[in-house]
N, C-alpha and C positions, 0 to 999 in steps of 0.2 A: 498200895491200898486205895488211893484216890482213883486210879484207873479201874480197879476192880469194882469200886462203888459206881463209877460212871457207867461201866459196861452193864452192871446189874440193873441200874435205873433204866438204861436204854432197852435192855431185853424185857424189862417189865412193861415199858411203854409199848414196845413192839407187840407184846402179847395182847395188850389192851386194844390196840388198833386192829390187830388181826381178828380179835374176837368181835369187834364192831363190824368189820367187813363180813365176817361169817354170818352175822345176824341180819345182814341185808342193809345196814346203815349206809354203806356205799360199796362200790365195786371198783375193779381195775386199780388196785393199790398194791404196791410192793414196799418192803422195808429194806433200806440199804443195809448191807452187812456191817456189823460192829467191829470186824477184824481190821487191823491196821492196813493202810493202803500203801501200794508201791507207786510213788509219784512219777508220772510219765514226763518225758522231756520232748519238747517240740523244737524244730529247727527255725520255724518262722511262725509269726502270728500277725493277723491284721484284725482291726476292729472298725467296722463301718457304723457310724452313728446314724441309725435310722430315724430316731426321734429324740430330740432334746428340747430344752426350753428356749432356745434361741436359734436364729438362722441369720448368718452374715453373708450377704451376696458378694462382698468384697474380700472374703477370707483369703489370706495368702498362705502359701506353703511354709511349713516350719520344720526345724530339725534341731534336736538337742539330745545329748546323752544316748545316742544310738537309736533314737526314735524319730520317725518322719511322719508328719501330718500333711496330707494332701487335701486340697479344697474339694467341695462337692462338684460333681459333674454339672455342666450347664445344659439345660434342655433346649432342644431346637424349637420347641413350641412355646412362644412367648405367653400363651394363655395358661400355661401350667407352671407351677412353682412348688418347691419343697415347702412343707408346712411345719411350723414349730408349735408345740403346746407343752403345758406342764406335764412332765412324764419322761420316761426314758425307755428306749429300745435299742439293743446293740446286736449287730451281726458279727459273729466271731468265726474267722477262718484260720485254720492252722495246718501246718505241714510237718510231718516227721518221717524221715527216711523215705520220702517220696509219696507217702500216703496223705491224703487230704481229708480234713474233717470240717464240718460246718455246724455251728451251734447258734441258736437264737436265744438271747438273754433278755427277758422282759418285753413288753408289748405296747408301751405307751398308754395314753389315756383313752383314745378312741380308735376304732378300726378304720375310720375314714382317713385320718392322718397317717396311720401306719401303712395302709395299703397304697395310698397316694405316694408316699415317700419310697416305699419298696419298688414301685414301678419306675419312678424317676431315677433312682440310683442304679437300677438294673440288677438287683439280687435275684437269685433263682431258688424258690422254695423247694424245688425238687432235689437240691443238694443237701438239704438239712438232714443231719444225723440224729439230733436230739434237741429238746426244748428245755429251758431252765426258767424258773421264776424265783426272784430273789426274796420276796416277802409279800405279805397280804395287803398291800396298798393298791387302790384302784388305778392310780397313775402308772402302775407297773404291770397290771394284768388286764386293764380295761379293753385293750384291743385284741385280746387273745381269742375270744369266741368268734369275732368277725374274721380274724385271720384263719381260724380253723374252718369256718364256713366256706371260705373261698379256696383254701389250699389243702384241705385234709387229704384229698385223693392224690396229691403230689408227694405227700410225706410217706416215710416208711410205714408199712402196715402195722408194725409193732412199735411205733414211735412212743417215746417216753417223755414225760414232763418231770424234771427233777426239782422238787420243792424242798425248802429247808427243814420242814417238819410240820406237825399237826397244826401249830399256831398259824401257819400261813393261810389256813382255811377258816379262821375265826371271822365273825361279823365285826366290821369296823364302823364306828360312828365318829362324827366331828362334834365338838362342843360348840354351842351358840353362846352369845353374850348373856343370855338369860340363864341363870344358874339352874342346872338340872335338866336343861333341854338339849336334845341331841338331834343331829341330822344324819341321815343314812350315808355311809361312805362305801357301801358295797361288800360283797362276799365272793371270794373265789369259790366257784361252785363245782365240786367234784362230780355231781350228777351230770352236768353238761359235758365235762371232760370224758366221762364214761360213755355218754351218748355219742361222742365223737371218736370213740375207740382209742382214746389216749390213756395209757397207763401212767399213773402218778407214782413216783418213787419218793418216799419220805427220807430225806438225808439228814437225820439228826446227828449222824457221825460223818466224818470225811468220806467222800465218794468220788471215784474216778468216773468221768463221763466221756464216752466214745473213745476211750483210750488215749485222749490227748489232754483233757482238762481235769481239774479236781475241785471239789468244793471244800470249804472249811469245816462243814458240819456246824453244830451249835457253837457259837462264839463265846468264849469265856470273857467275863468283864474283869480286866486285870489292870487297867490303866487309870489315869485321873479322869477319864471321860465318863459322861453320864448321858442318859437318854433325854434329849431335849423335848419339850412339850410337842406333841403331835396329835394323833388320834386317840380315841378310847376304844376298848375292845370288849366284846361280849363273849364269855366263855360258856357256850352252850351249843347243842346241836338239835335242830328241829326238822323232822322229816328229811334227814340226810343232808341238810344245809347247815354249815357251821363247823365247829371243831369239838372233838372229844378231848376235854382237858383233864380227864380224871387221872391220867397216868403221869402228868407232870406238874400238877398244881394241887394245893390243899383243897379238900372236898368242899370247904365253905365258899370257895370262889365260883363254884359251878353256878352258871346262870347270871353271874354278876357282870356289871359293866364297870371297868376300871381303866386307869391310864395305861396306855399301850407300851409295853416293854420289848416288843418284837423278840420274843423268846427264841424263835427259830429262824430269824433272818440269817442268811448265809452269804458268803462271798464266793465268786467264781475265780479260779486261779489257773495260771499256766506257769510252767518252768521252761524258760526259753534258753536253749543251749548257749553257753558262754556268756549269758547276760544275767540270768537269775529270775526271780519271781515277778510275774505281772499279776497284781491283785486287783480284781474288779469289784468294787463295792457299789451296788446300784443306788443305795441310799445311806448306808452306814449309820442307821439309827443307834446301833449298839456301840458305835465308836470306830472310826477308821483305824486308829492305832490298835485297838483291840482286834480288829479284823486282820490286820497285817501280822500281828504277833501270833494269831491263831494259825494263819497260813504258814508262818515260819515253823511253828511247833509241829504241825501235822506232817509237813514235808521234810523237816530236818534241814531245810535250806535257809540260810540266813541272808544271803544277798538279795536285796530288793531292787529290781530293775525299774519297775513302774508301779505307781499307785493311781488307779483310774476310777472315775465314776462319780456318783453322788455321795457327798459326805455329810449332808444335813447339818451344815453349820451356818446356813443363812440366818436362822433366828438366834445365833449364839451371841451373848453379851461380849463386849470387847475384851475384858480381862480373861475370860474363859477361852475365847478364840485365840488370843495370843499364846496362851499356855498350851493349847492343843497343837497349834502349828509348831511350836518349839519341840513338842514330843514327836511330831511327824518328821521334823528335821533330823532328830536323833536316829531315826530309822535309816537315814542316808540313802534314799532312793535316787536313781539316776534322773528320773523325771517324776513330776507330780501333775496329773491331768484331771482337774476338777470339771464336773458336769452338773447338770440338773439342779439339785437342791443345795449344792455346795455354797452358793451365795457370792455375790460380788465382794462382800466384806471379806470372805475367805480368800478370794483371788488376790485382793489387795494386800492382806496380811501375809499370805504365803509368799507373794512376790517380794515383799519387804524383807522377809527372813531368808528366803531361798533363791531369790534372783531368777536367773535364766533356767533353772530347773522346772519352773512352773510353765506349763503349756496349756493354752485354752483351745477349745475346739468349737465346732458349730454343727448343727444338724446337717447330715450328708457327708461330713468329712470322713477321711479314712486314715487310721493310725496304723503304722507298720513297725513291727518289732523283729529284731534278729535278721534284718536285711542289710 
């Protein structure tokens, strides 16, 4: 019954979005199928950290739990360096039965940093099969338009951007110390994507990407985790900019600015042969434990090989942080690889509870799985 209701709600939402598209509110939009997915298996996976919040020139190779992390390449030109900034961008390369796939997940805060780092680590945009955005925060999509301006002609003519759902396109604002005052935090603009001939796929349900990866779809809130304070969100659409919230929220919220719950944040996942799930959470506002459990549920695979990415526990109070790490430990991953907004406090607590399973990375480093 619950599955039937969820499917009915999704189809209702799909109809609302399709109607908006037909009315000219936006174009180049597809709705992911609500049918159950068949989770693909890859033989190898690598993650190149294009942008993260830190860069360590003296980063040393690491290995644990079947995962290897190599340091960034050194540039021959002393006047050029990898840049770090608040944000995240990951370059995902996978192999299955000899077939290669390349995906790009998130785009950092600024195109200047993203493009600089792409050039220095030597990735080739012409190899990209699909694009993914995790959620509607500027530090994850800020470099996207600049990336497309430079490389759109190198991408497939029918390239698609996989987004977690309509909520990803809502206008975000940050609260200021003065009560009731907000500062702009940007909006992922479908009009610009359409102008770049990029089709957006709304993945409110689990979706296979390029035959190798899969997304969690909308993540159920089932653990002790809660969304920690972050941005506020405006549920409205003006001249094609913003989000159509009518299909997933009460009508009285239309046009309101409320605390951000990241309704359609999703995680990107791989099933690595003989190792298990690699779950990549770009920020994990909805909870990293919730994200992993959603990946397990939609894939039917319980073994967790690696939990990777931003976990948004930097602002977590000590008692809550301790409790969340204990829940992560119960998932029994081979490795835990925090990035971006996870926080030094998280790294310290996770290391205290999970020891050598915790691996840190740096901008430019390369993670290898299944090798």
